[in-house]
C-alpha positions in Angstrom: 0.8 -34.4 11.5 3.3 -31.7 12.2 3.3 -28.7 9.9 6.0 -26.3 8.9 5.7 -22.6 9.6 8.1 -20.4 7.6 8.5 -16.6 7.5 10.6 -14.8 5.0 11.2 -11.2 4.0 12.0 -10.0 0.5 12.2 -6.7 -1.4 9.6 -6.3 -4.1 10.7 -5.7 -7.7 8.3 -3.6 -9.7 5.8 -3.1 -6.9 2.4 -1.9 -8.0 -1.2 -3.0 -7.5 -1.2 -5.2 -10.6 1.9 -7.1 -9.4 0.5 -7.5 -5.9 -2.8 -8.8 -7.3 -1.0 -11.3 -9.4 1.1 -12.5 -6.5 -2.0 -12.9 -4.3 -3.9 -14.7 -7.1 -1.0 -17.2 -7.6 -0.5 -17.7 -3.9 -4.2 -18.4 -3.1 -4.5 -20.8 -6.0 -1.4 -22.8 -5.1 -1.9 -22.6 -1.4 -5.5 -23.9 -1.6 -4.2 -26.8 -3.7 -1.4 -27.5 -1.3 -3.1 -27.0 2.0 -1.0 -24.0 2.9 -2.3 -21.1 4.8 -0.6 -17.8 5.7 -0.4 -14.1 5.3 1.5 -11.5 3.2 2.3 -8.1 4.6 3.3 -5.9 1.7 4.7 -2.4 1.2 6.8 -1.1 -1.7 10.0 -1.7 0.2 9.2 -5.1 1.8 7.2 -8.3 1.6 6.9 -10.2 4.8 5.2 -13.5 4.4 4.2 -16.3 6.7 3.5 -19.8 5.2 2.2 -22.7 7.2 1.3 -26.2 6.0 2.7 -29.7 5.2 6.5 -29.4 5.2 7.0 -30.6 1.6 4.4 -28.1 0.3 5.8 -25.2 2.3 9.3 -26.0 1.1 8.2 -26.2 -2.5 6.3 -22.9 -2.2 9.3 -21.2 -0.7 11.6 -22.6 -3.5 9.1 -21.1 -6.1 9.2 -17.7 -4.2 13.0 -17.7 -4.2 13.0 -18.1 -8.0 10.2 -15.6 -8.6 11.7 -12.4 -10.2 9.0 -10.3 -8.4 11.0 -10.9 -5.1 14.6 -9.7 -4.5 16.8 -10.5 -1.6 14.7 -13.3 -0.2 15.7 -14.0 3.4 14.3 -16.7 5.7 13.5 -15.2 9.1 11.9 -18.2 10.9 11.3 -21.9 10.2 9.7 -24.1 12.8 7.5 -27.2 13.2 4.0 -26.5 14.5 0.9 -28.6 15.2 -2.2 -28.2 13.0 -4.0 -26.3 15.7 -1.2 -23.8 15.9 -1.8 -22.3 12.5 -2.1 -18.5 12.8 -4.1 -18.2 9.5 -6.0 -21.5 9.3 -8.9 -19.9 7.5 -6.8 -18.0 4.9 -5.1 -19.4 1.8 -3.3 -16.1 1.8 -4.4 -13.1 3.9 -3.0 -9.8 2.6 -2.2 -6.7 4.5 -1.0 -3.4 3.0 1.6 -3.1 5.8 -0.8 -1.6 8.3 0.4 -4.3 10.8 4.1 -3.8 10.1 5.9 -2.5 13.1 9.1 -1.5 11.3 9.7 1.8 9.6 11.3 2.0 6.2 14.6 3.0 7.7 14.5 -0.1 10.0 13.7 -2.4 7.1 16.6 -0.8 5.1 18.9 -1.3 8.1 18.1 -5.0 8.3 16.0 -5.0 11.5 13.7 -7.9 10.2 16.7 -10.1 9.8 17.9 -9.4 13.3 14.5 -9.8 14.9 14.0 -12.9 17.1 11.3 -15.4 16.4 8.9 -13.9 19.0 9.1 -10.5 17.5 8.6 -11.8 13.9 5.5 -13.8 15.1 4.2 -10.8 17.0 3.9 -8.9 13.7 1.7 -11.6 12.3 -0.3 -12.1 15.6 -1.4 -8.5 15.2 -2.7 -9.3 11.7 -4.3 -12.6 12.8 -5.9 -10.7 15.7 
């Protein structure tokens, strides 16, 4: 069955360790239930998240994220159909990374570089994390 792989960027609202822990707890609980895998790259100025799984489940998760007041300015960067064996984070309900893999500076994020990046560049950020 084909799966959906979706990447979005958002700006955190009220970013701190407690907020991040709550986001990861919610994501892992829901993703395990919905057969979604992925990763969240996080910094106080940006969330960059990859979701992969059955299309209806990924679309529902993304709709919840868009309504979540812990995320501001949610922007879809990539959405494509993949095969199950193309999951980048198949073993992770939600891997987290405190932006050590992020290739963009704060200035580049503020200037909108993630939104202008092509699909290969966006996926390369996550490939570093999937390593």
